[in-house]
N, C-alpha and C positions, 0 to 999 in steps of 0.2 A: 453496228452503230448505235440502233437502238439496245443492244445487249447490253454496250458499254455502259450507258447513261444509267439502267434500271440496275448496273450491279454499282456502279458508282451511290448510287442516289443507296443503296439498302448497306456498302459498306458504310456510307454517313452520318446514316439512322440510327445504325449498329454500336457502332465506337462512340458515336456521341453523346449517348446513355453514359453516366457514372453517378455516384454515388456520392453524397457529400456528409463526413462525420465531421462534428467539429468539437473536440475534447482543449480541455483548460489541465493546465499541470502547476503543482507546485512543489519548485524543486530550489531547494538549499545545495550551498556548499560552502563549509569550514574553510578557511583559509591556515593550515595548521603545517609543518613541516620545511624540510630543505628545500630551498630555489622559489623561494616567495617570501620579497624583503617588499617590509608595506610601513607608512609609517601608521601606526591607530590612532583611528579614529574613532571620537567618542559620540553621540547623538542622544537626545533624550526622546523619552519614551512616553506618548500622549495616551494613557489607555481611559477609555471611556465605560462609563458605571454602567453599562446596560447590554447586557449577551445580544451576540447577533448567532444566528444557526445556517448551518446549510444542509441540504441533501443531494442524497444521489442515489439513483434506484440503476439496479442489475442485474445479473442472471449471479446464479456460481460460477460459472468457466471464468466472471469478469474479476481479474486480479483487487482485491480487497486492498493493498498498498495502494492501486490507483482509483480506488473509490473513496478511499480517504481522500486523496489529496485532489479530487476534485471536490467534494464535499467540501475541503477548507477552501477552494478557490472561489465555490459559491457563497459561502461565507465572510469572504475576505469580499465579492463585488456587493454583495449588501449592504456592509458596513461601511463601504470606501474605505477600505483599511491598507495598510500594511501589511501587519502582522495580527496573526489571535494565538492573544492568550489563554496558557493553559485552557488546550482542546480537548472536551471530554467526548467522546463518541457512542453512538448509540447503535448497534449493528441487529435489524430485526432481518430474520429470513422465515419464507412463509413458501414451502415447495423449491422452485430453483430462483423465486426471485429473491433478492439481497439488497434492501437499505438499510446505506449507511448515512447516519442524522451526526453531524459536529456542532457541539455549542460552546465558545468561547466569548473573551472580553475582547473586542478588538481595539487595534492600537496603530498608532501614526510616529513614525518617526519624525522628528522635527528639531532643529538648532544643531547641525553638522559639525565638529568643531574637530582639529589634532588635539589628543590627548595631553593633560600638562601633569605636573607634580599631583598638584591637588586629587585628579580624577584617580591617580593610583593607588590610593589610601581605601576607595571603596571596592577596587579589584582584589580576590582574592584564590589562590590555589580552588577552594571549594566551592565559591561561588561560580566558577567559569568550567565545572563540571557537569557534562547533561547529564540529566537522571537515568535512569532503565527505568524501560516500562515496560512490562510485562503481559500481553494480553490473553485471556484466560483460553486453555484451548478444551473444547469438547472432549468429553472424556465417550472411546468407544467403547460398546457391551462387547464383553467376549462370545464368542459364538461357542455352544454345546459344540457342534457340529465337529469343530477344527479338534477338538479334545479327544472326542469317539475316534475321526483319522487316524490320530496319532496312537489311540491304543491299539485300534486295529494293525494299525504298520508297525507298532513295534512286539505285540503277540504272533505277527506272520514272519518277523528276521528271527523272534527265538526260534519258532516252528522250522524254522529253513537252516538256523543253527544245529536244531537237535538232529534232524534228520542226515544230514551232512555229517554229524558227529559218529550218528549211528552207522552209518555206508562205510565210514574208515576204520572203526571199531573192529 
């Protein structure tokens, strides 16, 4: 009986310890395509004139997109905003440590209403397109060792072919 109690306490102690990890995400989804019918809704956007920033630190193994979303979530929380206008990212890498800082103008949605004919003059196909954002890709240095090995391999292949040709001749 005593062994059963000790074993139950040990199991409870071992299984009751758990780590807690808290993350924030900022995920959006555009409603485009067949299968979704909705009445267009228009809202005013109240953009403030002071910028806010948010920072997220992690390691190289952490997803950069996840770190960007968490930096945006931190900036939105600090600015008490719904959306961040023109986010600009600064990514600092020091060893295996990566820090992502985002800066932008905080904005809040207000005055939600159904779209009217007067609102359609503001919407053109060129305005509704999303811009393509290209992140700079670090340039990898070419290693000389790979070229040397390729040369040695090609020389060995030629020499082997010459030996085989000489034997068959």
